[in-house]
C-alpha positions in Angstrom: -45.1 -105.7 -124.9 -48.7 -104.0 -123.8 -50.1 -101.0 -125.2 -51.8 -98.6 -122.7 -54.3 -96.1 -124.6 -54.8 -93.3 -122.2 -56.8 -90.4 -123.8 -56.9 -87.3 -121.4 -60.1 -85.4 -122.0 -59.6 -81.5 -121.2 -62.8 -79.2 -120.6 -61.7 -75.4 -121.5 -64.5 -72.8 -120.6 -64.3 -70.0 -123.2 -65.8 -66.6 -122.9 -66.0 -64.3 -126.1 -66.7 -60.6 -125.9 -66.0 -59.9 -122.5 -64.2 -58.1 -120.5 -64.2 -56.3 -124.0 -66.0 -57.2 -127.2 -62.8 -58.4 -129.0 -61.2 -60.5 -126.6 -61.6 -64.3 -125.8 -61.1 -65.3 -121.6 -60.0 -69.0 -121.4 -60.3 -70.7 -118.0 -57.3 -72.4 -119.1 -54.1 -71.4 -121.3 -52.4 -74.7 -121.1 -53.9 -78.1 -121.5 -52.6 -82.2 -121.6 -52.5 -83.2 -125.2 -55.5 -85.1 -126.1 -59.1 -84.4 -126.4 -60.1 -81.0 -125.8 -63.8 -79.8 -125.0 -64.0 -76.3 -125.5 -67.6 -74.7 -124.4 -67.4 -71.2 -125.7 -70.2 -68.8 -124.9 -70.7 -65.4 -126.3 -70.9 -62.5 -123.9 -70.6 -59.9 -126.1 -73.0 -57.7 -127.9 -71.9 -59.1 -131.8 -71.6 -62.7 -133.1 -68.5 -64.3 -132.5 -66.7 -67.6 -133.2 -64.0 -69.4 -132.0 -61.3 -71.2 -133.9 -58.2 -73.5 -132.8 -55.3 -73.5 -135.5 -54.0 -77.1 -136.6 -50.4 -75.6 -137.3 -48.1 -75.5 -134.2 -45.4 -73.1 -133.3 -46.3 -70.3 -135.5 -46.8 -66.6 -134.2 -50.0 -65.0 -134.0 -51.8 -64.4 -137.3 -55.2 -63.4 -138.2 -56.1 -66.3 -139.9 -55.2 -70.4 -140.3 -56.4 -73.6 -141.0 -58.1 -75.1 -138.2 -61.3 -76.4 -136.6 -64.0 -74.0 -135.2 -67.1 -73.3 -133.8 -70.4 -72.1 -135.6 -71.1 -68.5 -135.4 -72.5 -67.8 -132.0 -74.8 -65.1 -131.5 -74.8 -63.1 -128.3 -76.1 -65.2 -125.0 -75.6 -68.4 -126.7 -73.0 -71.2 -126.3 -71.2 -73.9 -128.7 -69.0 -76.5 -127.8 -66.0 -77.7 -129.9 -64.4 -81.0 -129.5 -61.1 -81.5 -131.1 -57.8 -84.0 -130.5 -54.2 -82.4 -130.4 -51.7 -85.2 -130.0 -48.5 -83.2 -130.1 -47.2 -81.0 -127.9 -46.8 -77.1 -128.5 -48.4 -73.7 -128.9 -51.3 -73.5 -131.3 -53.3 -70.2 -131.9 -57.0 -69.6 -131.5 -59.2 -66.7 -132.9 -62.4 -65.4 -133.9 -62.7 -65.9 -137.7 -65.2 -62.5 -137.9 -63.5 -60.3 -140.6 -61.8 -57.9 -138.2 -62.0 -59.6 -134.9 -58.6 -61.4 -134.7 -56.9 -58.3 -136.0 -58.7 -56.2 -133.2 -57.0 -58.5 -130.7 -59.7 -61.4 -130.4 -56.9 -64.3 -130.7 -54.4 -66.0 -128.2 -52.2 -69.1 -127.7 -53.1 -72.4 -126.1 -50.0 -74.2 -124.8 -50.1 -78.3 -125.0 -48.1 -80.1 -122.7 
């Protein structure tokens, strides 16, 4: 029996701090499971980061275990590369204190 290893790479552009300071805008809210490259650009006026939670199918919280970018200063970008192999929903958020609670979070669906 042959084994085929096909890895999907999905690119997602993430804008932090625009249209409002405590929001993220993603180029896609659904991706295929596999490798996801998030290019995060801070277009706000204060530092932000971007973290993807590792626990699936949980309601939105203001913190979680996961993998994230470094703190990104206004006008700068950072790339986050992660591999997600299980279908489901995954929260993303800003870990700067108070930012997720102010609405800087959302859900990514993996198919």
